[in-house]
TIKEDREN-318435 format. One line per 4 residues: number of its first residue (from 1); for each residue y, z, x of N, C-alpha, C. Coordinates in steps of 0.2 Angstrom, whole numbers. Layout:
BEGIN
NUM	Y/Z/X/Y/Z/X/Y/Z/X; ...
This chain:
BEGIN
1	-6/0/4/0/1/0/7/-1/4; 5/3/10/11/2/15/14/-2/16; 9/-8/18/11/-13/21/13/-19/15; 13/-19/9/15/-21/4/22/-19/3
5	24/-13/3/30/-11/3/34/-11/9; 32/-12/15/37/-14/21/37/-22/21; 31/-25/18/33/-32/17/39/-34/12; 38/-30/7/44/-31/2/50/-30/4
9	52/-24/8/57/-22/11/61/-27/15; 55/-29/20/58/-34/24/61/-40/21; 56/-43/16/58/-49/14/64/-48/9; 66/-43/7/72/-42/3/79/-41/8
13	78/-38/14/83/-37/17/84/-43/22; 78/-48/24/78/-55/28/83/-59/23; 82/-59/16/83/-64/12/91/-61/12; 92/-55/10/98/-53/10/105/-55/15
17	101/-54/22/105/-54/28/107/-63/28; 101/-68/26/101/-74/27/107/-77/21; 108/-74/17/112/-76/10/119/-73/13; 119/-68/14/126/-65/19/130/-70/22
21	124/-73/27/128/-78/31/129/-84/29; 129/-86/23/130/-91/20/138/-92/19; 140/-99/18/147/-99/16/150/-98/11; 145/-99/5/148/-100/-1/148/-92/-4
25	154/-91/-8/155/-83/-10/148/-81/-15; 145/-86/-19/142/-83/-24/134/-81/-20; 133/-84/-15/127/-82/-12/129/-76/-7; 135/-75/-6/136/-69/-2/135/-63/-6
29	137/-63/-14/136/-59/-18/128/-56/-19; 126/-62/-20/118/-61/-21/115/-59/-16; 117/-60/-8/114/-56/-3/115/-49/-2; 122/-48/-3/123/-40/-5/119/-37/-10
33	117/-40/-16/112/-36/-20/106/-37/-18; 103/-43/-15/97/-41/-12/96/-37/-6; 102/-35/-2/101/-30/3/101/-24/2; 106/-22/-5/105/-15/-8/98/-14/-12
37	96/-18/-14/89/-17/-17/84/-15/-11; 85/-19/-7/81/-17/0/81/-9/3; 89/-7/3/90/0/5/87/5/1; 88/3/-6/85/8/-12/78/8/-11
41	74/3/-10/67/3/-10/65/7/-3; 69/6/3/68/10/8/69/17/7; 75/18/4/76/26/3/69/29/-3; 67/26/-7/62/28/-11/57/29/-7
45	55/25/-2/49/25/1/49/31/6; 54/33/10/56/37/14/55/44/10; 57/44/4/58/51/1/50/53/-1; 44/50/1/38/51/-2/37/52/-9
49	38/50/-12/38/52/-21/32/53/-23; 30/59/-25/23/60/-27/23/58/-34; 17/55/-36/15/54/-43/11/60/-46; 14/62/-52/11/68/-55/13/75/-54
53	18/74/-48/20/81/-46/26/82/-50; 26/91/-53/31/93/-57/37/94/-54; 44/91/-58/50/90/-54/52/98/-53; 52/104/-56/51/110/-55/47/114/-54
57	47/120/-51/41/125/-51/40/127/-58; 34/128/-60/32/129/-66/31/137/-68; 29/141/-61/28/147/-63/34/151/-59; 34/158/-63/40/162/-61/37/165/-54
61	42/167/-49/41/169/-42/41/164/-38; 38/167/-31/37/162/-26/32/156/-28; 35/150/-27/29/144/-27/30/140/-21; 24/135/-21/24/131/-15/29/125/-15
65	33/126/-11/37/119/-12/36/111/-10; 29/111/-7/26/105/-5/23/102/-11; 23/106/-17/19/102/-23/24/101/-29; 32/101/-26/37/99/-31/39/93/-29
69	41/87/-33/45/82/-32/52/83/-29; 53/80/-25/60/80/-22/65/75/-27; 70/78/-29/75/74/-34/80/71/-30; 80/72/-23/86/70/-19/85/62/-20
73	80/59/-17/79/51/-16/80/47/-22; 78/50/-29/79/47/-33/86/48/-37; 90/53/-35/96/55/-37/102/50/-32; 99/49/-26/104/45/-21/102/36/-24
77	97/35/-26/95/29/-28/98/26/-35; 99/31/-39/102/30/-46/109/30/-44; 112/33/-39/120/33/-39/121/26/-35; 117/24/-31/116/18/-27/117/12/-32
81	112/13/-37/111/6/-42/119/6/-45; 121/13/-47/127/11/-52/133/9/-49; 133/13/-41/139/9/-37/138/2/-36; 132/0/-35/131/-7/-33/133/-11/-39
85	131/-10/-44/132/-13/-52/140/-15/-52; 143/-9/-50/150/-10/-51/155/-15/-46; 152/-14/-40/155/-17/-33/153/-24/-35; 147/-25/-38/145/-33/-40/149/-37/-45
89	150/-32/-50/155/-35/-55/162/-35/-52; 164/-31/-48/171/-33/-44/171/-39/-40; 164/-40/-38/165/-46/-33/165/-53/-37; 161/-52/-43/161/-57/-48/169/-60/-50
93	172/-55/-52/179/-55/-55/183/-58/-50; 182/-56/-43/187/-59/-38/185/-66/-36; 178/-67/-37/175/-74/-36/179/-78/-41; 179/-77/-47/180/-81/-53/189/-82/-52
97	191/-76/-50/199/-78/-47/201/-82/-42; 197/-81/-37/198/-85/-32/196/-92/-33; 191/-93/-36/189/-100/-37/194/-103/-43; 197/-100/-48/203/-103/-51/208/-106/-48
101	210/-101/-42/216/-101/-38/215/-108/-33; 210/-107/-30/209/-114/-25/204/-120/-27; 200/-119/-33/197/-124/-35/189/-124/-31; 188/-119/-28/181/-120/-24/179/-112/-23
105	173/-111/-22/169/-106/-20/168/-104/-12; 171/-111/-9/169/-110/-2/173/-104/2; 171/-102/7/175/-97/10/181/-98/14; 181/-105/17/188/-107/19/191/-111/15
109	190/-111/10/193/-115/4/192/-123/4; 188/-126/9/186/-133/9/179/-134/7; 178/-139/3/171/-140/1/168/-143/7; 162/-142/8/157/-144/14/156/-151/14
113	155/-154/19/154/-162/20/148/-162/19; 145/-168/16/139/-169/13/136/-175/18
């Protein structure tokens, strides 16, 4: 299972970086989204999420902290998803405004030669 997750993270990160280096603005936005998905998946994997573990201690008194699910990775990922959605929406609005003024979504304002 680890190799599948590592491959998925590598594919998302590689695709995101490749799209970030493209000259079109929309491709850069999609690249940022893919890179953020890779980072979120990496944080989730590093958090060692346990399936079936209770979120809090169930008995009163001292308990074993190793049997409890760690809520920090899930909270970080949820926060990152919300911030990523907001920045993607902001970038799309800026893309539309820039395209309306310049007539193209190319970074330097010129259409690429075919």
